[in-house]
C-alpha positions in Angstrom: 108.4 43.3 -16.0 105.3 44.6 -17.8 103.4 42.4 -20.2 100.8 45.0 -21.3 101.0 44.1 -25.0 99.7 40.6 -24.5 97.3 41.2 -21.6 93.6 40.8 -22.3 91.3 41.1 -19.3 88.3 39.7 -21.1 90.2 36.4 -21.5 90.5 35.9 -17.8 86.8 35.6 -17.1 84.7 34.5 -20.0 81.2 35.9 -20.0 78.3 33.6 -20.3 74.8 34.6 -21.2 73.2 35.2 -17.8 69.9 36.7 -18.8 68.1 33.6 -20.0 64.9 31.8 -19.4 66.2 30.2 -16.2 66.5 33.6 -14.5 63.0 34.7 -15.6 61.6 31.4 -14.4 63.3 31.8 -11.1 61.9 35.4 -10.7 58.4 34.1 -11.6 58.7 31.4 -9.0 59.8 34.0 -6.4 56.8 36.2 -7.4 54.4 33.2 -7.0 55.9 32.5 -3.5 55.4 36.1 -2.5 51.8 36.2 -3.8 51.0 32.9 -2.0 52.5 34.3 1.2 50.4 37.4 0.9 47.2 35.5 0.3 47.9 33.1 3.3 48.7 35.9 5.6 45.7 37.9 4.6 43.4 34.9 5.1 45.0 34.1 8.4 44.5 37.7 9.6 40.8 37.6 8.6 40.4 34.3 10.5 42.1 35.7 13.6 39.7 38.6 13.6 36.7 36.2 13.2 35.9 37.4 9.8 36.1 33.9 8.2 32.6 34.4 6.6 34.3 36.6 4.0 36.4 33.7 2.9 33.6 31.2 3.3 35.8 29.4 5.9 34.6 28.2 9.3 37.8 27.7 11.3 39.2 28.5 14.7 41.9 30.8 15.9 44.6 28.1 15.7 44.0 27.7 12.0 44.1 31.5 11.5 47.4 31.8 13.4 48.9 28.9 11.5 47.9 30.5 8.2 49.3 33.8 9.3 52.6 32.4 10.4 53.0 30.3 7.3 52.1 33.3 5.1 54.7 35.5 6.7 57.3 32.8 6.4 56.5 32.3 2.7 56.5 36.1 2.1 59.9 36.5 3.8 61.3 33.5 1.9 60.0 34.7 -1.5 61.4 38.2 -1.0 64.8 36.7 0.1 64.8 34.5 -3.0 63.9 37.4 -5.2 66.7 39.6 -3.8 69.2 36.8 -4.2 68.3 36.3 -7.9 68.3 40.0 -8.6 71.8 40.3 -7.0 73.1 37.5 -9.1 71.5 39.0 -12.2 73.2 42.3 -11.7 76.6 40.9 -11.0 79.2 41.7 -13.6 81.6 39.1 -14.9 84.4 41.6 -15.0 87.5 41.7 -12.8 87.4 43.5 -9.5 90.5 45.6 -9.8 91.0 49.0 -8.3 90.9 52.0 -10.7 94.5 52.9 -9.9 95.7 49.6 -11.3 94.0 50.2 -14.6 95.5 53.6 -15.3 97.6 54.1 -18.3 101.1 55.0 -17.6 103.1 57.3 -19.8 
């Protein structure tokens, strides 16, 4: 039994406005996490190669390795957060039906 006269696919999944200030704030937060990770990993690398005088820091290798590891972790986490937000932002609210099911039949 076909009910194509009364069927409305838009009614099944209502679309809410997804591109709001919350998404932009989340993307900005992810960008800040990535920038902090880059800065920490750069300063950790400089401290490991005993170039701390460039940063006006007098620290040992343990501090440099800690900064490098925490910077890499923050960089990885920021990129993962950014990718998750972008994936959610690009998701459509439409139904996932195969094209064969949506064909018009004569």
